[in-house]
C-alpha positions in Angstrom: 46.8 -31.9 -17.6 45.9 -28.2 -17.9 42.5 -27.7 -19.4 42.2 -23.9 -19.5 44.6 -23.3 -22.4 42.7 -25.6 -24.7 39.3 -24.2 -23.7 40.6 -20.6 -24.2 41.8 -21.4 -27.7 38.4 -22.6 -28.6 37.0 -19.2 -27.9 39.9 -17.2 -29.3 38.1 -16.0 -32.4 34.5 -16.1 -31.2 32.6 -14.1 -28.6 33.4 -15.4 -25.0 29.8 -15.3 -23.8 29.7 -19.1 -23.5 33.1 -19.4 -22.0 32.2 -18.3 -18.5 29.2 -20.6 -18.4 31.3 -23.5 -19.6 33.8 -22.9 -16.8 31.0 -22.6 -14.2 29.5 -25.9 -15.3 32.8 -27.8 -15.1 34.1 -28.5 -11.6 37.5 -29.3 -13.1 37.8 -26.0 -15.1 36.5 -24.0 -12.1 39.0 -25.7 -9.7 41.9 -25.1 -12.1 41.0 -21.4 -12.6 40.7 -20.9 -8.8 44.0 -22.6 -8.3 45.7 -20.4 -10.9 44.3 -17.2 -9.2 44.6 -18.3 -5.6 45.9 -14.9 -4.6 42.3 -13.6 -5.1 39.9 -14.1 -2.2 36.5 -15.8 -2.4 34.7 -12.6 -3.2 36.0 -12.5 -6.8 33.7 -13.9 -9.4 34.6 -16.4 -12.1 34.6 -13.5 -14.7 37.1 -11.6 -12.6 39.4 -14.6 -12.2 39.2 -15.4 -15.9 40.2 -11.8 -16.8 43.2 -12.1 -14.4 44.2 -15.4 -15.9 43.9 -14.3 -19.6 45.9 -11.1 -18.9 48.6 -12.8 -17.0 48.0 -10.8 -13.8 49.8 -12.3 -10.8 48.6 -10.0 -7.9 45.3 -8.6 -6.7 44.4 -5.5 -8.8 44.5 -2.4 -6.6 43.9 1.3 -6.8 46.8 3.7 -6.5 45.7 4.3 -3.0 46.0 0.6 -2.2 42.4 -0.4 -2.0 41.2 -3.4 -4.1 39.5 -2.5 -7.4 36.0 -3.6 -8.3 35.5 -5.8 -11.4 33.4 -4.5 -14.2 33.1 -7.3 -16.9 35.2 -9.6 -18.9 35.8 -7.3 -21.9 36.4 -4.2 -19.7 38.3 -5.7 -16.8 38.7 -3.9 -13.5 37.7 -0.3 -12.8 40.6 2.1 -12.9 40.1 3.5 -9.4 38.3 2.7 -6.1 35.9 5.5 -6.8 37.5 8.0 -4.4 37.5 11.6 -5.9 41.2 12.1 -5.2 42.1 8.8 -6.9 40.0 9.7 -9.9 41.8 13.1 -10.2 45.1 11.4 -10.0 44.3 8.8 -12.7 43.0 11.5 -15.0 46.1 13.6 -14.4 48.3 10.5 -15.1 46.4 9.7 -18.3 46.4 13.3 -19.6 50.1 13.1 -20.6 52.7 10.5 -21.0 55.1 12.6 -18.9 52.9 12.1 -15.8 53.9 8.4 -15.7 57.2 9.4 -14.2 55.8 11.6 -11.5 56.6 10.8 -7.9 53.3 11.4 -6.2 54.6 10.8 -2.7 57.2 13.5 -3.3 54.5 15.8 -4.7 52.2 15.2 -1.7 55.1 15.8 0.7 56.0 19.0 -1.1 52.4 20.2 -1.0 52.3 19.5 2.7 55.5 21.5 3.3 54.2 24.4 1.3 50.9 24.5 3.2 52.8 24.3 6.4 55.0 27.2 5.5 52.1 29.4 4.3 49.2 28.4 6.6 50.7 26.4 9.4 48.8 23.2 8.4 49.3 20.3 5.9 45.7 20.3 4.9 43.7 22.5 2.5 41.0 25.0 3.5 38.6 22.5 4.9 36.7 23.2 8.1 38.6 23.6 11.4 42.1 23.4 9.8 44.7 26.0 10.6 44.7 27.1 6.9 40.9 27.6 7.1 41.3 29.6 10.3 44.0 31.7 8.5 41.6 32.3 5.6 38.8 33.3 8.0 41.2 35.7 9.8 42.1 37.4 6.5 38.5 37.6 5.4 37.6 39.2 8.7 40.4 41.7 8.4 39.3 42.7 4.9 35.5 42.4 5.1 34.7 42.1 8.8 33.2 38.6 8.4 34.5 35.0 8.0 32.5 34.3 4.9 31.7 36.8 2.1 27.9 36.0 2.2 27.8 36.9 5.9 28.2 40.5 4.8 24.9 42.1 4.2 26.2 44.5 1.5 27.5 41.5 -0.6 24.3 39.6 -0.1 22.2 42.6 -1.2 24.5 43.2 -4.2 23.9 39.5 -5.2 20.2 40.0 -4.9 20.2 43.2 -7.0 22.2 41.5 -9.7 19.8 38.6 -9.8 16.8 40.9 -9.9 18.4 43.0 -12.7 19.1 40.0 -14.9 16.0 37.9 -14.2 13.5 40.2 -12.7 13.1 37.8 -9.7 15.2 36.3 -7.0 14.1 32.8 -8.2 15.3 32.3 -11.8 12.6 29.6 -12.4 9.9 32.2 -11.8 11.4 34.7 -14.3 9.3 35.8 -17.2 11.8 34.4 -19.7 11.6 30.9 -18.2 7.8 31.0 -17.9 7.4 32.3 -21.5 9.7 29.6 -22.9 7.8 26.9 -21.0 4.4 28.2 -22.2 5.6 28.3 -25.8 6.8 24.7 -25.6 4.2 23.0 -23.3 1.2 25.4 -23.1 1.6 25.9 -19.3 3.5 28.1 -17.0 5.1 25.3 -15.1 6.4 22.2 -17.0 5.1 19.7 -14.4 1.5 20.9 -15.1 1.8 19.3 -18.5 0.7 15.6 -18.1 3.2 14.3 -20.7 6.1 16.1 -19.0 5.1 15.0 -15.6 4.8 11.4 -16.8 8.2 11.5 -18.5 9.7 13.0 -15.4 8.3 10.3 -13.2 9.5 7.6 -15.6 13.0 9.2 -15.9 13.2 9.4 -12.1 12.2 5.8 -11.7 14.5 4.7 -14.5 17.4 6.6 -12.9 16.7 5.0 -9.5 16.4 1.5 -11.1 19.4 2.1 -13.2 21.5 3.1 -10.2 20.2 0.1 -8.3 21.0 -2.2 -11.2 24.5 -0.8 -11.5 25.0 -1.5 -7.7 23.7 -5.0 -8.1 26.1 -5.7 -11.0 29.0 -4.3 -9.0 28.2 -6.7 -6.2 28.4 -9.6 -8.6 24.7 -10.3 -8.5 22.2 -10.7 -11.4 18.5 -9.7 -11.4 16.1 -12.6 -12.1 12.8 -10.9 -11.3 11.4 -7.6 -9.9 7.9 -7.7 -8.3 6.2 -5.0 -6.2 9.5 -3.3 -5.5 11.3 -6.5 -4.3 14.1 -8.2 -6.2 15.0 -11.8 -6.8 18.7 -11.9 -7.2 21.2 -14.6 -8.2 24.8 -14.5 -7.0 27.4 -14.7 -9.8 29.9 -16.3 -7.5 28.0 -19.2 -5.8 24.8 -19.0 -8.0 22.5 -18.9 -4.9 19.2 -17.2 -5.4 17.9 -14.6 -2.9 14.2 -13.6 -3.1 12.3 -10.6 -1.6 15.4 -8.4 -1.5 14.3 -4.8 -0.8 15.9 -1.7 -2.2 17.0 -0.8 1.3 19.0 -4.1 1.7 20.6 -3.5 -1.7 21.6 0.0 -0.9 22.9 -0.8 2.6 24.8 -3.8 1.4 26.4 -1.7 -1.3 27.4 1.1 1.1 28.9 -1.5 3.4 30.8 -3.2 0.5 29.0 -6.4 1.3 27.1 -8.9 -0.9 23.3 -9.4 -0.4 23.9 -13.1 -1.1 23.0 -15.1 2.0 25.5 -17.8 1.2 28.6 -15.6 0.4 27.7 -13.2 3.2 25.5 -15.1 5.7 23.5 -13.2 8.3 24.4 -15.0 11.5 21.4 -16.6 13.2 22.1 -16.2 16.9 20.4 -15.2 20.1 21.2 -11.6 20.9 22.6 -10.6 24.2 19.4 -8.9 25.2 17.3 -12.0 24.5 19.7 -14.2 26.5 19.6 -11.7 29.4 15.8 -11.6 29.4 15.7 -15.4 29.6 18.1 -15.4 32.5 16.0 -12.8 34.4 12.8 -14.9 33.8 14.6 -18.0 35.2 15.1 -16.1 38.5 11.3 -16.0 39.2 9.9 -18.7 36.9 10.3 -22.4 37.3 8.0 -23.4 34.4 8.9 -24.3 30.9 10.6 -21.7 28.7 10.7 -22.4 24.9 13.1 -20.6 22.7 12.9 -19.8 18.9 9.9 -21.9 18.2 7.7 -21.6 15.0 4.6 -23.6 15.8 2.5 -20.5 16.2 2.8 -19.5 12.6 6.0 -17.4 13.0 9.2 -17.8 14.8 9.0 -16.4 18.4 12.1 -15.7 20.6 10.6 -16.7 23.9 7.4 -18.7 24.6 6.0 -19.5 28.1 3.4 -22.1 27.2 2.0 -22.4 30.8 0.6 -18.9 30.7 0.4 -18.5 26.9 2.9 -15.6 26.8 5.3 -14.8 23.9 8.1 -12.3 24.2 10.0 -10.9 21.2 13.3 -9.0 21.7 13.5 -6.3 19.0 16.9 -4.9 18.1 16.4 -1.4 16.8 18.5 -1.9 13.7 17.3 -5.4 12.7 13.7 -4.3 13.3 14.0 -1.0 11.5 12.6 -0.1 8.1 15.7 -1.5 6.5 14.5 -5.0 7.3 10.9 -4.8 8.5 8.0 -3.1 6.7 5.8 -0.7 8.7 3.1 -3.2 9.5 5.4 -6.1 10.4 5.0 -5.9 14.2 1.2 -5.4 14.3 0.7 -8.2 11.7 2.8 -10.6 13.7 1.0 -9.7 16.8 -2.4 -10.4 15.2 -1.1 -13.7 13.9 0.3 -14.9 17.3 -2.7 -13.6 19.3 -5.1 -15.3 16.9 -3.6 -18.6 18.3 -4.6 -17.6 21.9 -1.2 -16.3 23.0 -0.3 -12.8 24.2 2.7 -11.3 22.4 4.9 -8.6 24.0 7.7 -6.7 22.2 10.7 -5.7 24.3 12.7 -3.1 22.5 16.5 -3.1 22.7 16.8 0.5 23.9 14.2 0.0 26.6 16.1 -3.1 27.8 19.4 -1.3 27.8 18.2 2.0 29.4 15.2 1.0 31.5 15.8 -2.6 32.4 14.3 -2.5 35.9 11.0 -1.2 34.5 10.9 -3.9 31.8 11.6 -6.6 34.4 8.8 -5.3 36.6 6.4 -5.3 33.7 7.4 -8.9 32.8 6.9 -10.0 36.4 3.4 -8.5 36.3 2.7 -10.7 33.2 3.8 -13.7 35.2 1.8 -12.7 38.3 4.8 -12.7 40.6 4.9 -9.0 41.7 3.9 -8.1 45.3 0.1 -7.8 45.4 -1.7 -5.1 47.4 -5.4 -4.6 47.4 -6.7 -1.2 46.3 -8.8 -0.9 49.5 -5.6 -1.1 51.6 -4.5 2.2 49.9 -5.4 5.8 50.4 -6.5 7.7 47.3 -5.5 11.4 47.0 -4.3 13.9 44.5 -0.6 13.9 43.6 1.6 17.0 43.2 3.1 17.6 39.8 6.6 17.3 41.2 6.0 14.0 42.9 4.1 12.7 39.8 7.1 13.6 37.5 9.6 11.8 39.8 7.3 8.7 40.0 6.7 8.4 36.3 10.3 9.0 35.3 11.3 6.1 37.6 8.5 3.7 36.9 7.1 4.3 33.4 8.8 3.4 30.1 7.7 6.6 28.4 8.5 8.8 31.5 6.5 11.9 32.5 3.5 13.4 30.6 1.8 16.7 30.9 -1.4 16.5 33.0 -3.9 18.6 34.9 -5.4 15.9 37.1 -3.2 13.4 38.9 -4.8 10.7 41.1 -2.7 8.3 43.2 -2.9 5.4 45.6 -0.7 5.5 48.6 0.3 2.5 50.7 2.1 3.2 54.0 2.4 6.8 52.9 4.3 5.7 49.7 2.9 6.3 46.2 2.3 3.0 44.5 -0.1 3.7 41.6 -1.1 6.8 39.6 -3.4 7.8 36.8 -2.8 11.2 35.1 -5.4 13.0 33.0 -5.0 15.8 30.5 -7.6 18.0 28.8 -8.2 17.0 25.2 -5.7 19.1 23.2 -8.4 19.8 20.6 -10.9 20.9 23.2 -9.9 24.5 23.7 -13.0 26.4 24.5 -15.1 23.2 24.4 -16.0 20.5 26.9 -15.1 17.4 24.9 -13.4 15.4 27.7 -10.0 14.2 29.0 -7.3 11.8 27.9 -5.9 9.3 30.3 -2.2 9.9 29.6 -0.5 7.6 32.1 -1.5 4.5 34.1 1.5 3.5 36.1 2.3 1.2 39.1 5.4 1.2 41.2 8.0 -1.3 40.1 7.6 -4.7 41.8 4.0 -4.1 42.8 0.6 -5.1 41.5 -2.3 -3.1 42.9 -5.4 -5.4 42.7 -8.4 -3.3 41.7 -6.3 -0.1 41.7 -6.9 1.0 38.1 -10.7 0.7 38.5 -10.7 2.6 41.8 -8.7 5.5 40.2 -11.0 5.7 37.1 -14.1 5.5 39.3 -12.8 8.5 41.4 -12.1 10.5 38.2 -15.8 10.3 37.3 -16.7 11.2 40.8 -14.9 14.5 40.4 -15.6 15.0 36.6 -19.0 13.3 36.2 -19.9 15.1 33.0 -16.7 14.5 31.0 -15.8 11.9 28.5 -12.6 9.9 28.8 -10.4 8.2 26.2 -6.9 6.7 26.2 -4.3 5.2 23.9 -2.7 1.9 24.9 0.6 0.7 23.6 0.2 -2.5 21.6 3.8 -3.4 22.0 2.8 -4.5 25.5 -1.0 -4.6 25.6 -3.0 -7.5 24.1 -5.5 -6.9 21.3 -8.3 -8.2 23.4 -9.2 -8.6 27.1 -6.8 -6.0 28.4 -7.1 -4.2 31.8 -9.0 -1.5 30.0 -11.6 -4.0 28.7 -12.0 -5.6 32.2 -12.9 -2.3 34.0 -15.4 -1.1 31.4 -13.6 0.8 28.6 -14.7 0.2 25.1 -12.4 -0.3 22.1 -12.8 2.4 19.5 -10.0 1.8 16.9 -6.5 0.7 16.3 -4.1 3.4 15.1 -1.6 2.8 12.4 2.0 1.9 13.5 3.9 5.0 14.4 7.5 5.6 13.5 10.5 6.6 15.6 13.9 7.9 14.4 16.8 6.0 15.7 19.6 8.2 17.0 22.7 6.5 18.3 20.8 3.2 18.9 17.9 4.8 20.7 14.4 5.4 19.4 13.4 9.1 19.4 9.8 10.2 19.0 9.1 11.6 15.6 7.5 14.7 17.3 11.0 15.7 18.4 12.1 15.8 14.7 9.2 17.6 13.0 10.5 19.7 10.1 9.8 23.1 11.7 11.8 22.0 14.8 14.7 20.9 12.6 14.7 24.2 10.7 14.8 26.1 14.0 17.9 24.0 14.8 19.5 25.4 11.7 18.9 22.7 9.1 18.0 23.4 5.5 14.4 24.6 5.2 14.2 23.3 1.6 14.6 19.7 2.8 11.8 17.5 4.2 11.9 15.9 7.6 13.0 12.6 6.1 15.7 14.2 4.0 17.2 15.9 7.0 17.0 12.8 9.2 18.4 10.5 6.5 21.1 12.7 5.1 22.2 14.9 8.0 21.5 12.6 11.0 22.2 9.3 9.1 19.1 8.0 10.9 16.5 5.5 9.9 12.9 4.7 11.0 11.6 2.0 13.2 7.8 1.2 13.5 5.9 0.1 16.6 2.7 -1.9 16.7 0.4 1.1 16.9 -2.1 1.9 19.7 -5.5 0.7 20.8 -7.8 3.7 21.4 -10.3 3.2 24.2 -13.4 5.2 25.1 -15.3 5.3 28.4 -19.0 5.3 27.5 
């Protein structure tokens, strides 16, 4: 027996607010509604299905371009278009006059294409790199000698003079008229100097951002249950599953991907990544002991645990360990937690594994103590040329070469097997404030017993009056009892986690993307570093564990 008609008649003359809840709470009603709208896939909410049923719709609502339409709410129905500008223009044109209903858009588009082809030799408009754009550039060059009007100095100068004549300044905001108006209204020359205006501006900005976010959440068939410290607790309108600690980034990324942030409707697969599997397989080649995978007994889940030597290894995918999913202090906090249990935690990054796998494997073997061991006394110590140093570091160090003025190496059978490089403190121009140990590197597959101490001792033999400091990467180094501690360095401080920009799946040092360098490359000088990287590069940040700063006292 059909139940929906009777329940609909009950709400025929009263608001339908309770109708949706009544259907959700009845398995029979829900099953009947889904059966009647089986042409809709699982992503459609109960509200959307109910609208389709009430309005006797028998196929999936689509935009004029063929894309599925998003559902708004029961009394509004589906949005008119998919949101594409061209589709919106077409709908507005169609709605502007009844006559437009009879227009054959395919015919119009084909006619437009034919006209453009006849006139410009292309079916497209004047967008970049099209034949029509080239034609327009050609005509502009013939007439003005440039491909764009503002490339002509005379026109640019005329524009400046007109602006100066009207406003008295090239920047309208700095004109006397604007300043006088602001002063009359707010008592200051710049509106943001007025506390009330600044406060309202901040509130409006925050409300706009929250409003946009809430709109996105609604369009993804989710409801907000709570907002606390910038994190959202959401409820799925389809399966009613609650998701807590959902960040703005996850909401925005999910919306851009046309996915739901609901873990049940759009589950994030829990699997071992290829890189993690490959690391385990490499370890098995030289280690016969126990290897534990994805255990949580140390206070947090760890990818790989070697209990015999108390070593933990985490494989960090650059996307899943980026700011989109992990806060800036995530990696250092996890390291502190794991190492408080007496274990040493290493982070192997996805790009290092993909691009410098041999170096990573050698460093892992060192942790297991299976590299070939050579005593420092078996080696000859001598200075290393810059050329040989560069070649050695590029082949054996994860961070590659570094500028240095002193390069000390250990040679075994005439082959360089270990090196320390030193650079004058960059803030010590004209002063004698010491050196930085910039690289400590050993040849892949080797461990030089006592080599590090011998090289440092020799440095002070040739520079007895200098201070020495170094920064150690905490993605690999333990927080306590590192090689630096063992030979006499003293821990000074822990630096905050540093960020990298991810470009095509590879971390790039933020130094390479400082604003002045980006501006030199031609990017907008009015944008910040982050705006350029987010908007123009479509990049995102990923944070490491920071560094330990050591001093030799």
